[in-house]
C-alpha positions as CSV (number, residue, x, y, z in Angstrom):
1,M,12.3,-9.9,-20.4
2,E,12.3,-6.7,-18.3
3,N,11.2,-7.1,-14.7
4,Q,9.4,-3.9,-13.8
5,K,9.1,-3.1,-10.1
6,K,5.6,-3.2,-8.7
7,E,4.6,0.0,-6.9
8,I,2.7,0.5,-3.7
9,I,1.8,4.1,-2.8
10,I,0.2,5.0,0.6
11,C,-1.7,8.2,1.1
12,L,0.0,10.4,3.6
13,G,-2.8,13.0,3.7
14,S,-3.8,13.9,7.3
15,S,-7.2,12.2,7.0
16,C,-5.9,8.9,5.7
17,F,-3.0,9.0,8.1
18,A,-5.2,9.6,11.1
19,R,-7.7,7.0,10.0
20,G,-5.2,4.1,9.7
21,N,-2.5,4.7,7.2
22,K,0.0,5.2,10.0
23,A,-0.5,1.5,10.9
24,A,-0.6,0.6,7.2
25,V,3.0,1.9,6.7
26,K,4.2,-0.7,9.2
27,I,2.0,-3.5,7.8
28,V,3.2,-3.0,4.3
29,S,6.8,-2.6,5.3
30,E,6.7,-5.8,7.4
31,F,4.9,-7.7,4.6
32,L,7.6,-6.7,2.1
33,K,10.4,-7.7,4.6
34,E,8.8,-11.0,5.5
35,H,8.5,-11.9,1.8
36,N,11.9,-10.5,0.9
37,L,10.4,-8.1,-1.6
38,Q,12.1,-4.8,-0.5
39,N,14.1,-4.7,-3.7
40,D,11.2,-5.8,-6.0
41,V,8.6,-3.4,-4.9
42,K,8.8,0.4,-4.7
43,F,6.9,1.4,-1.6
44,H,6.4,5.1,-0.9
45,G,4.0,7.7,0.3
46,E,2.4,10.6,-1.5
47,R,0.4,13.6,-0.4
48,C,-3.4,13.4,-0.4
49,F,-5.1,11.4,-3.2
50,G,-8.1,13.7,-2.9
51,K,-10.4,11.0,-1.8
52,C,-10.5,11.7,1.9
53,A,-14.0,10.5,2.5
54,D,-13.0,7.0,1.3
55,G,-9.8,6.7,3.3
56,P,-7.5,5.3,4.4
57,M,-6.3,4.8,0.8
58,L,-3.6,2.7,-0.9
59,K,-2.7,2.7,-4.5
60,L,-1.1,-0.5,-6.0
61,G,-0.1,0.0,-9.6
62,E,-3.0,2.0,-11.1
63,K,-5.7,0.7,-8.8
64,F,-6.9,2.6,-5.7
65,Y,-8.1,0.7,-2.6
66,E,-10.5,2.5,-0.3
67,N,-11.4,2.1,3.4
68,T,-8.5,-0.2,4.1
69,D,-7.9,-1.9,7.4
70,P,-5.1,-4.2,8.6
71,E,-6.8,-7.4,7.4
72,S,-7.7,-6.0,4.0
73,I,-4.2,-4.6,3.5
74,V,-2.7,-8.1,3.9
75,R,-5.2,-9.6,1.4
76,I,-4.6,-6.8,-1.1
77,L,-0.9,-7.2,-0.9
78,E,-1.1,-11.0,-1.3
79,D,-3.3,-10.6,-4.4
80,Y,-1.1,-7.8,-5.9
81,I,2.2,-9.4,-5.3
82,G,1.1,-12.9,-6.3
83,N,3.7,-15.7,-6.5
84,Q,6.9,-13.8,-7.2
């Protein structure tokens, strides 16, 4: 059975970055490190998702998450990663 990496993409557009994704980079990175998932999850940034009014934005797999904050990011990550 092939184990496909999960993917987390953070919007690095100026609006999302200024509204909280600067902190989100650190939160996601620390979460992955604490759960020893650095090799199982592809975490990277992309330019603007085009949804600036709904930011800060994260994309996990094919799903977008809008108006994220530190607490919601941790919940989103826990739900997305599950019990690996």
